[in-house]
N, C-alpha and C positions, 0 to 999 in steps of 0.2 A: 111374195112370188117367191115360186119355188124352182130357183137352180141346178136343182140335182137334175142330171141326164138321166132319162130310162134304163131299165134295165138291158141289158144286153143278149143275144142269144148267139152263142159259140160252140163249137164242137168240144165236147169231153175229151181230157186227156187222162192219162193213169198221175199225173200231179194232184185231179180236183180230187180223190180219193178220200184225203184228212176232211175235206170242207163238206162234202154227199156227206160223209158218216158222220158228222158234225147235224148236219140238215137232219139226218135220219132220228139222232138221238133228241133232238130240242122236239121232233112230229113225237116221237114215240113218250115224251113226258111230258108231251103235251096231253095225247091218250090217258097217259095213266091218271092225270088230273081232270079229265071227262067223265071215267070209268070205262073206255073202250081199248081192256086192256088185253081182248079176244084177236084184233088185228094184227098187230106185230109182238104181243107179247109184254113185258115190262121192263127190260134188260135192255140198257144202251147198245145199238148195234158196235160201236165202237168197242168194244167189251168183250166181241164173240169173233172167235177165228172163223168158222163159218160164213160169217153176216159181211166180216172184212171182204175175203174172199170173193165172195158172190160181186159185192160194190165196186172190189178191181175189176172184177172181169165185164162188169156194167160199162166200168169207164173207158176199157179200149175200146169197147163196139162199135162200129161205124156208122151206128144210129145213134149214136150216144150226144145229149147235148143238155148244155149249161145255163141257165138265168143268172146274170150277174149282175147285182147292182152296185154301183163306186162305193156305196156309203158300206154296206153291209157283207159283201160277198157272195157267195153262192146263195142262191132265194131260193130256187127250182131247178130241176132234174126230170128231162125227156130222156127215155132211151124205146127207141122204134125200131121194127125189125119183123121177123115170123112171129109166128104164135108161138105162145108158151105149150108146153108138152101136154099138160092138162085141160086144155081144150078142145072142142072138136074143131080138127083142120078145116080151112077154109074151103067153101065149094067153088069159089072164084079167086082174082088178086087180091090183093087187101095191103095195106100197113097196119101193124100190130102194134098197139101203144102197149110196150111193154111195160115200163116205169113214167109213172109221172107222181112227181113230191113238189110242193109250194111251201115255203116255210111261211111260219105265224105270225112271222113280224107284221106289223102293217104298212111297212114300204114294198112289200110283195106282192099287195093286195092284186087279184087279179091275174098273177102269175098262171096260176093253172088255167085258167082261160088263155091265157094271151099263147102259150108252150100246147095248147089244146089246137088253135088257129095254127101254129106252127107246124101238127103234126099235118093239120088239111091239107095246106101251101106243098110240103113233100109229099103228101099223097099225091097231089095233081101234078107236080114234078116228075116223078117217077112214071105217071100214064095210069092212075089206079084210082078208082073212087068209090074205094069203101074201105073202112078201117074198123077195125075191134078192139075190145079192152076187156080185160075183165078185171076186178075189183072186190073186197073183203062186201060182202053182204047181209055181214052179221049186221050188231049195233042198232042203230038207230034207224039204219038205210040212209041216210045223210049223204055216203058217198055214193049209192049209187043214185041219188037223186041229182048231187051235182053233175053225174055224167048225163043225165036225162036234160038236164038242164042246158050243157049245151052241145045236143041236139041228138046224144044217143039212145036208141030206144034197146029192151030188155030183150036177149034171144034164150038165154035158158040160165039155170042155176047148176051147181055144182057143187061136192063135199070134197076137198083137197085135203084130207088126214085130221077130219075133223075141222077145218076151215071154211067157213061156207062163202062161196065164191057166187059170184056174177058174172056172168058173159053181156055183153052190148055192141051194137053196131051202129054204126054210124054212113049213111050214104051221100056223097056229096053233090051240093046239087049245081 
């Protein structure tokens, strides 16, 4: 019988930066192991001043959320807010998924989907029925397929300084 309580979702704070960087490093190491070096490179984010600053800024945003498992710590990150500068402006009110991360730890299984469901709830609470997200459109296409499996549809592709991106959207029913 599993007596471990499920992960909780709470607001992120600047104190979470080291754990979020650990999560980025974990995911980058996994990407390197599967040959997906194009998404975020090969260097741990915890060793790059620029990335440390980005994570610090993200954790301070009002739409930053953490999924935390009692045995593992931070297993997921969700940052909601306005659309990124490099995608076309929204034509209607929306909530934008600026960042979604989920640990590769088996105890984190389903965290990405759970955080996206949380994003749906946040959009409804704000009186919006539209969400958009962008993601890495290169590699095997698995990330785009993940978002599609969560109800997102492809809107357009873009290139951000050689980084192939995919913009997707979802209307809440």
